[in-house]
N, C-alpha and C positions, 0 to 999 in steps of 0.2 A: 504494499499498500503506500502511496505516495500522498500524504497529507500536509497542508499546510497548518501554522500554528494560529491557534483560535485567537481573534483580536482581543478577547477578553483577558488572556493570559499573556500576550506578548507585551514584554516590560517596555516602558517609555525609553529605557537605555538602549533599547534595542531599534529604535526608530531613528532615522536620519535627521538632523535639525531643520532640513527643508520638510519632511513629514510632519514633524511637531508643530512647526509655524503654520502650515496649512491646516492641520487639525483643529487647533486653536482660534485661528481665523474663522474656519466654518462654524465652530461652534459660539463664538462672538457674534455671528451674523445669524443665528439660529438655523443654519444650512447644512448641520452635521447628519447624516444618515441616523436614524432614530436605532440606538443600540443599548444592550444591558450587558452585564457580565453574567456568563454562563457558568463559568467556574470548570468547563469542561476543557480537558488536554485535547490536543488534535487527534489523537488515537479515539479518544471517547466520543468526540464529534462523528466521526467516521462511523463508528459502531453503532450509534444514535440513527445517523441518517440512514446506514443501510437496513435498520431493523424496521425504521419507519416507512421505506419505502418497500420493503417485505411486507409489512403489514397491508399497505395501500394496496399491492397487487393481491394478496389474498383476498380482500375485500371484494375486489372486484372479478374475482373467479378465475384468475390467470393460474396457469399451471407452472409454478416455478420448476417443477422437474421437466420441463421442455427446455432442450438443449439452447434453443433461441432466447429464451427468458430467464436463465438460472443466473446469468451474471448481471442482469439489470439492476438489481438493487446495489450491487457494487459500483456498477457505472455511474448510476444516480449520485451517489453518495461522492463519489471523488470527483465527477463534474461539478457540484455544488460547491465543493471545498477548493479545489484547484483551478476551477475555470470561470465559471458563471460569477461566483461571489467573491474571487480572490481579492476584489478591492476592498472589500470590508477590513482588510488587515493591511495597518499603516506598516507593517514589516515589509510589503510587496510593492511599496512606494517607489517610482521609477526614480533613477539616479538622475538629479535635475543638474545640470552644468550652465550656468551664466557667467558672463564676462562682463567686463567694464565697457562701457558702449564709447571705445577709442575712435571709433569711425564716425562719430557725430551723427549716427543715423537718427533723423529726426521725421520720417515718411512712415507711413503705415507698413507693417510686415502682416501679411495675411497667408493663412494656410487654408486651402478650401479642400472639399471633398474628402474630409477625415472620414474614414470608414467607423461606423459606430453600431456595435450590437449589445444591447442591453437587455434587462429582463424587467418587465412590469411588476411592481410589489404588490399589486392589487389581485393579480391572478396569477403571477410566476409564469408567464409566458413571454414571447421575445418581442423587443422593441428592436426596429432595424431602420436606420438611415445614416445619415452625414451629418458633420458638424463643420462649421466654417469658423475660423477662430483668426482675429487680428490683436494687434496692438501698436502702439506707438512708443517707442522707447524713451526713457528719458535715461539713466545712469548705467541700466543693465540691459543687454540682449542676451537671448537663450538660444541653446542649440534648437533647430526646426523640429528634429526628431523627436526632440523632449515634449512637444506640445502634443504629438498625436499620441505618445504614451502616457500623457496626463489625462487626455480624453479616455482613453482605454482603461485606465486606472477607475476613475468614477464611474465610466460605464459597467463596469464587474461588480455590480451592486444591485441587489432590488431598488428598483428606482421608480420616480416619477420623472417625466422629461423637464419640468419647470425647474425641479431641484437641481437636477444633472447639470442643465444649463447655467445655472448660477454657482454650483459647485466648481465647475471649470473655471469659470470667470473669476471669482474670488481667490482660488489657488493660484492663479496667472498674477492678479494683482499684487497677491502676498510675495511671490517669488520675485517679480520685477519690480516691485516698490513703486508701483506707478496704477493710477485709476485707469489708466487709457487701454481697456482691454474691452473686446467685444466678443461675444459668442454667439452664434444661430445654429440650431439644431432642427433640423428636417428629418421625422421619422413615421414610420409606419407600426402603430400598435397591433400586435396581432390578438390581443385581447378584443380590439373591435374588428377585426379582420376575420376571426376564426369563430367568434362566439357573439352572444347579444346582437346586436344589430347587422352583423356580418357585412359591413361595407368594406370591400376588398380596393376600393380606390382612392380612400380619402387618407391624408397625411396631415400631421400635426408640425406646427412650427412655433418655436419660441425664440426669443433672443434676450441677450442681457447686454445692455449698452453702458460703459462707464466712462468717464472723463471725457475727453474731446469728442467722444462717439455719441454722447448724448447731449453735448452743448454746442457741439460745430455742425453745421447742415451739412457741408462739404464731405466732411469725414463721415459721417452718417451715411449718406447717400453712396459713397464710395464703396463702404463696406456691405450695406445691403445689396447693392448692384442692381 
């Protein structure tokens, strides 16, 4: 088994300074994902999840003796801990490298079409879409791939799209030490597509505009495109 460390047990000493700063900023803004301490080790989490999925499959009448189904509880437990919800653990926060803005960059830096796969916290089904992220540097600039990794980190949680959008924004504002950050997320929610209203064609767009993206019409229009 390859399980991650429970966010409830991972000591703050194991978190990077950047992870701690971002977490504290999210808490201060009321944007942290709702979490409680479980007191469970990673192995205990895995065992509980595996048993829970076994119980669900038994209730549904699925035959776990079948060779196609027998490993499903294991796969689900591992997927929840290591893949879908790895972003609950700040021990997996991406290594963020920012450098002094010696180049004097004062124009917008924009990364578009960042692939985003998350999970709706209301129904635990897929949210699938793209993010657009931009900032206007002040003293610091950040490695471009780090923005993609930051989006992925916050997507790998049970989410609502509005919170996800703001989490990405506040994290970057904290790391870059500037309010000049804008985030746009456009995504399809499979809780809408595959159940309930079953609307397969609609998508949801959320945005968070800070600093010059809120106050300057030209910067806002340039970002929103």
